[in-house]
PDB file with one MODEL, atoms N, CA, C and O in Angstrom:
MODEL        1
ATOM      1  N   VAL A   1     -15.172-134.941-116.115  1.00  0.00           N
ATOM      2  CA  VAL A   1     -15.131-136.036-115.144  1.00  0.00           C
ATOM      3  C   VAL A   1     -14.697-137.309-115.866  1.00  0.00           C
ATOM      4  O   VAL A   1     -15.210-137.639-116.936  1.00  0.00           O
ATOM      5  N   ASP A   2     -13.747-138.014-115.264  1.00  0.00           N
ATOM      6  CA  ASP A   2     -13.274-139.272-115.837  1.00  0.00           C
ATOM      7  C   ASP A   2     -13.994-140.424-115.150  1.00  0.00           C
ATOM      8  O   ASP A   2     -13.645-140.801-114.031  1.00  0.00           O
ATOM      9  N   GLU A   3     -15.001-140.986-115.820  1.00  0.00           N
ATOM     10  CA  GLU A   3     -15.768-142.086-115.238  1.00  0.00           C
ATOM     11  C   GLU A   3     -14.912-143.317-114.995  1.00  0.00           C
ATOM     12  O   GLU A   3     -15.251-144.149-114.153  1.00  0.00           O
ATOM     13  N   CYS A   4     -13.809-143.445-115.720  1.00  0.00           N
ATOM     14  CA  CYS A   4     -12.935-144.603-115.545  1.00  0.00           C
ATOM     15  C   CYS A   4     -12.292-144.612-114.159  1.00  0.00           C
ATOM     16  O   CYS A   4     -11.929-145.676-113.657  1.00  0.00           O
ATOM     17  N   LEU A   5     -12.148-143.450-113.539  1.00  0.00           N
ATOM     18  CA  LEU A   5     -11.547-143.379-112.208  1.00  0.00           C
ATOM     19  C   LEU A   5     -12.424-144.037-111.154  1.00  0.00           C
ATOM     20  O   LEU A   5     -11.943-144.354-110.066  1.00  0.00           O
ATOM     21  N   GLN A   6     -13.701-144.248-111.454  1.00  0.00           N
ATOM     22  CA  GLN A   6     -14.620-144.870-110.502  1.00  0.00           C
ATOM     23  C   GLN A   6     -14.500-146.390-110.505  1.00  0.00           C
ATOM     24  O   GLN A   6     -15.148-147.062-109.703  1.00  0.00           O
ATOM     25  N   GLY A   7     -13.685-146.933-111.391  1.00  0.00           N
ATOM     26  CA  GLY A   7     -13.387-148.356-111.377  1.00  0.00           C
ATOM     27  C   GLY A   7     -14.539-149.269-111.735  1.00  0.00           C
ATOM     28  O   GLY A   7     -14.653-150.363-111.184  1.00  0.00           O
ATOM     29  N   ARG A   8     -15.392-148.844-112.641  1.00  0.00           N
ATOM     30  CA  ARG A   8     -16.550-149.669-113.009  1.00  0.00           C
ATOM     31  C   ARG A   8     -16.164-150.844-113.885  1.00  0.00           C
ATOM     32  O   ARG A   8     -16.788-151.903-113.819  1.00  0.00           O
ATOM     33  N   CYS A   9     -15.138-150.666-114.708  1.00  0.00           N
ATOM     34  CA  CYS A   9     -14.759-151.699-115.666  1.00  0.00           C
ATOM     35  C   CYS A   9     -13.841-152.731-115.032  1.00  0.00           C
ATOM     36  O   CYS A   9     -12.966-152.404-114.231  1.00  0.00           O
ATOM     37  N   GLU A  10     -14.062-153.985-115.409  1.00  0.00           N
ATOM     38  CA  GLU A  10     -13.222-155.065-114.904  1.00  0.00           C
ATOM     39  C   GLU A  10     -11.826-155.006-115.512  1.00  0.00           C
ATOM     40  O   GLU A  10     -10.843-155.263-114.817  1.00  0.00           O
ATOM     41  N   GLN A  11     -11.719-154.672-116.799  1.00  0.00           N
ATOM     42  CA  GLN A  11     -10.405-154.642-117.445  1.00  0.00           C
ATOM     43  C   GLN A  11     -10.109-153.258-118.004  1.00  0.00           C
ATOM     44  O   GLN A  11      -9.647-152.385-117.269  1.00  0.00           O
ATOM     45  N   VAL A  12     -10.362-153.044-119.271  1.00  0.00           N
ATOM     46  CA  VAL A  12      -9.968-151.796-119.923  1.00  0.00           C
ATOM     47  C   VAL A  12     -11.139-150.821-119.956  1.00  0.00           C
ATOM     48  O   VAL A  12     -12.254-151.184-120.329  1.00  0.00           O
ATOM     49  N   CYS A  13     -10.868-149.571-119.557  1.00  0.00           N
ATOM     50  CA  CYS A  13     -11.898-148.532-119.597  1.00  0.00           C
ATOM     51  C   CYS A  13     -11.455-147.433-120.551  1.00  0.00           C
ATOM     52  O   CYS A  13     -10.309-146.986-120.507  1.00  0.00           O
ATOM     53  N   VAL A  14     -12.369-147.000-121.415  1.00  0.00           N
ATOM     54  CA  VAL A  14     -12.109-145.883-122.319  1.00  0.00           C
ATOM     55  C   VAL A  14     -13.081-144.770-121.959  1.00  0.00           C
ATOM     56  O   VAL A  14     -14.296-144.926-122.081  1.00  0.00           O
ATOM     57  N   ASN A  15     -12.530-143.639-121.510  1.00  0.00           N
ATOM     58  CA  ASN A  15     -13.364-142.510-121.114  1.00  0.00           C
ATOM     59  C   ASN A  15     -13.751-141.694-122.340  1.00  0.00           C
ATOM     60  O   ASN A  15     -12.942-141.494-123.246  1.00  0.00           O
ATOM     61  N   SER A  16     -14.995-141.224-122.360  1.00  0.00           N
ATOM     62  CA  SER A  16     -15.455-140.327-123.408  1.00  0.00           C
ATOM     63  C   SER A  16     -16.312-139.255-122.747  1.00  0.00           C
ATOM     64  O   SER A  16     -16.751-139.442-121.613  1.00  0.00           O
ATOM     65  N   PRO A  17     -16.559-138.147-123.418  1.00  0.00           N
ATOM     66  CA  PRO A  17     -17.322-137.055-122.792  1.00  0.00           C
ATOM     67  C   PRO A  17     -18.683-137.522-122.279  1.00  0.00           C
ATOM     68  O   PRO A  17     -19.548-137.913-123.063  1.00  0.00           O
ATOM     69  N   GLY A  18     -18.867-137.478-120.968  1.00  0.00           N
ATOM     70  CA  GLY A  18     -20.142-137.831-120.360  1.00  0.00           C
ATOM     71  C   GLY A  18     -20.426-139.311-120.270  1.00  0.00           C
ATOM     72  O   GLY A  18     -21.524-139.701-119.875  1.00  0.00           O
ATOM     73  N   SER A  19     -19.462-140.151-120.627  1.00  0.00           N
ATOM     74  CA  SER A  19     -19.708-141.582-120.630  1.00  0.00           C
ATOM     75  C   SER A  19     -18.393-142.339-120.518  1.00  0.00           C
ATOM     76  O   SER A  19     -17.332-141.746-120.326  1.00  0.00           O
ATOM     77  N   TYR A  20     -18.481-143.648-120.641  1.00  0.00           N
ATOM     78  CA  TYR A  20     -17.302-144.504-120.671  1.00  0.00           C
ATOM     79  C   TYR A  20     -17.680-145.804-121.360  1.00  0.00           C
ATOM     80  O   TYR A  20     -18.859-146.145-121.456  1.00  0.00           O
ATOM     81  N   THR A  21     -16.683-146.523-121.835  1.00  0.00           N
ATOM     82  CA  THR A  21     -16.900-147.815-122.465  1.00  0.00           C
ATOM     83  C   THR A  21     -15.888-148.802-121.909  1.00  0.00           C
ATOM     84  O   THR A  21     -14.702-148.488-121.806  1.00  0.00           O
ATOM     85  N   CYS A  22     -16.348-149.987-121.553  1.00  0.00           N
ATOM     86  CA  CYS A  22     -15.457-151.031-121.065  1.00  0.00           C
ATOM     87  C   CYS A  22     -15.076-151.964-122.210  1.00  0.00           C
ATOM     88  O   CYS A  22     -15.864-152.207-123.124  1.00  0.00           O
ATOM     89  N   HIS A  23     -13.855-152.478-122.138  1.00  0.00           N
ATOM     90  CA  HIS A  23     -13.378-153.444-123.123  1.00  0.00           C
ATOM     91  C   HIS A  23     -12.668-154.567-122.391  1.00  0.00           C
ATOM     92  O   HIS A  23     -12.135-154.368-121.300  1.00  0.00           O
ATOM     93  N   CYS A  24     -12.662-155.746-122.991  1.00  0.00           N
ATOM     94  CA  CYS A  24     -11.933-156.893-122.452  1.00  0.00           C
ATOM     95  C   CYS A  24     -10.786-157.209-123.399  1.00  0.00           C
ATOM     96  O   CYS A  24     -10.892-156.991-124.605  1.00  0.00           O
ATOM     97  N   ASP A  25      -9.690-157.724-122.850  1.00  0.00           N
ATOM     98  CA  ASP A  25      -8.511-157.940-123.683  1.00  0.00           C
ATOM     99  C   ASP A  25      -8.639-159.134-124.623  1.00  0.00           C
ATOM    100  O   ASP A  25      -7.820-159.282-125.531  1.00  0.00           O
ATOM    101  N   GLY A  26      -9.636-159.983-124.433  1.00  0.00           N
ATOM    102  CA  GLY A  26      -9.891-161.075-125.363  1.00  0.00           C
ATOM    103  C   GLY A  26      -9.092-162.336-125.103  1.00  0.00           C
ATOM    104  O   GLY A  26      -9.374-163.371-125.707  1.00  0.00           O
ATOM    105  N   ARG A  27      -8.100-162.282-124.218  1.00  0.00           N
ATOM    106  CA  ARG A  27      -7.317-163.487-123.927  1.00  0.00           C
ATOM    107  C   ARG A  27      -8.201-164.520-123.236  1.00  0.00           C
ATOM    108  O   ARG A  27      -8.992-164.180-122.356  1.00  0.00           O
ATOM    109  N   GLY A  28      -8.065-165.765-123.633  1.00  0.00           N
ATOM    110  CA  GLY A  28      -8.869-166.821-123.041  1.00  0.00           C
ATOM    111  C   GLY A  28     -10.329-166.744-123.435  1.00  0.00           C
ATOM    112  O   GLY A  28     -11.181-167.339-122.775  1.00  0.00           O
ATOM    113  N   GLY A  29     -10.633-166.014-124.510  1.00  0.00           N
ATOM    114  CA  GLY A  29     -12.010-165.919-124.976  1.00  0.00           C
ATOM    115  C   GLY A  29     -12.869-164.961-124.172  1.00  0.00           C
ATOM    116  O   GLY A  29     -14.094-164.989-124.292  1.00  0.00           O
ATOM    117  N   LEU A  30     -12.256-164.111-123.353  1.00  0.00           N
ATOM    118  CA  LEU A  30     -13.035-163.159-122.563  1.00  0.00           C
ATOM    119  C   LEU A  30     -13.726-162.156-123.469  1.00  0.00           C
ATOM    120  O   LEU A  30     -13.145-161.653-124.431  1.00  0.00           O
ATOM    121  N   LYS A  31     -14.981-161.878-123.138  1.00  0.00           N
ATOM    122  CA  LYS A  31     -15.710-160.838-123.851  1.00  0.00           C
ATOM    123  C   LYS A  31     -16.551-160.065-122.848  1.00  0.00           C
ATOM    124  O   LYS A  31     -16.763-160.514-121.722  1.00  0.00           O
ATOM    125  N   LEU A  32     -17.019-158.915-123.260  1.00  0.00           N
ATOM    126  CA  LEU A  32     -17.816-158.064-122.383  1.00  0.00           C
ATOM    127  C   LEU A  32     -19.155-158.734-122.081  1.00  0.00           C
ATOM    128  O   LEU A  32     -19.846-159.189-122.992  1.00  0.00           O
ATOM    129  N   SER A  33     -19.517-158.791-120.804  1.00  0.00           N
ATOM    130  CA  SER A  33     -20.786-159.407-120.425  1.00  0.00           C
ATOM    131  C   SER A  33     -21.929-158.415-120.616  1.00  0.00           C
ATOM    132  O   SER A  33     -21.701-157.255-120.960  1.00  0.00           O
ATOM    133  N   GLN A  34     -23.151-158.873-120.394  1.00  0.00           N
ATOM    134  CA  GLN A  34     -24.326-158.053-120.669  1.00  0.00           C
ATOM    135  C   GLN A  34     -24.422-156.818-119.787  1.00  0.00           C
ATOM    136  O   GLN A  34     -25.097-155.855-120.151  1.00  0.00           O
ATOM    137  N   ASP A  35     -23.748-156.827-118.613  1.00  0.00           N
ATOM    138  CA  ASP A  35     -23.806-155.629-117.768  1.00  0.00           C
ATOM    139  C   ASP A  35     -22.902-154.513-118.292  1.00  0.00           C
ATOM    140  O   ASP A  35     -22.894-153.408-117.749  1.00  0.00           O
ATOM    141  N   MET A  36     -22.143-154.806-119.348  1.00  0.00           N
ATOM    142  CA  MET A  36     -21.275-153.844-120.027  1.00  0.00           C
ATOM    143  C   MET A  36     -20.109-153.348-119.171  1.00  0.00           C
ATOM    144  O   MET A  36     -19.433-152.391-119.547  1.00  0.00           O
ATOM    145  N   ASP A  37     -19.866-153.990-118.025  1.00  0.00           N
ATOM    146  CA  ASP A  37     -18.772-153.589-117.143  1.00  0.00           C
ATOM    147  C   ASP A  37     -17.784-154.721-116.890  1.00  0.00           C
ATOM    148  O   ASP A  37     -16.582-154.479-116.770  1.00  0.00           O
ATOM    149  N   THR A  38     -18.279-155.953-116.807  1.00  0.00           N
ATOM    150  CA  THR A  38     -17.417-157.077-116.470  1.00  0.00           C
ATOM    151  C   THR A  38     -17.152-157.945-117.696  1.00  0.00           C
ATOM    152  O   THR A  38     -17.841-157.846-118.712  1.00  0.00           O
ATOM    153  N   CYS A  39     -16.140-158.795-117.575  1.00  0.00           N
ATOM    154  CA  CYS A  39     -15.764-159.692-118.667  1.00  0.00           C
ATOM    155  C   CYS A  39     -16.134-161.118-118.293  1.00  0.00           C
ATOM    156  O   CYS A  39     -16.110-161.495-117.122  1.00  0.00           O
ATOM    157  N   GLU A  40     -16.474-161.900-119.301  1.00  0.00           N
ATOM    158  CA  GLU A  40     -16.818-163.304-119.053  1.00  0.00           C
ATOM    159  C   GLU A  40     -16.200-164.193-120.109  1.00  0.00           C
ATOM    160  O   GLU A  40     -16.376-165.411-120.071  1.00  0.00           O
TER     161      GLU A  40
ENDMDL
END
């Protein structure tokens, strides 16, 4: 199952077995917020 297809991440999603990780592109100082899904 590709968890990234569920659209949880605001920007970049990296799928891994049984999980996923969100990443932010860093432009404008954006970083991953505490909810681990959105960028701030």
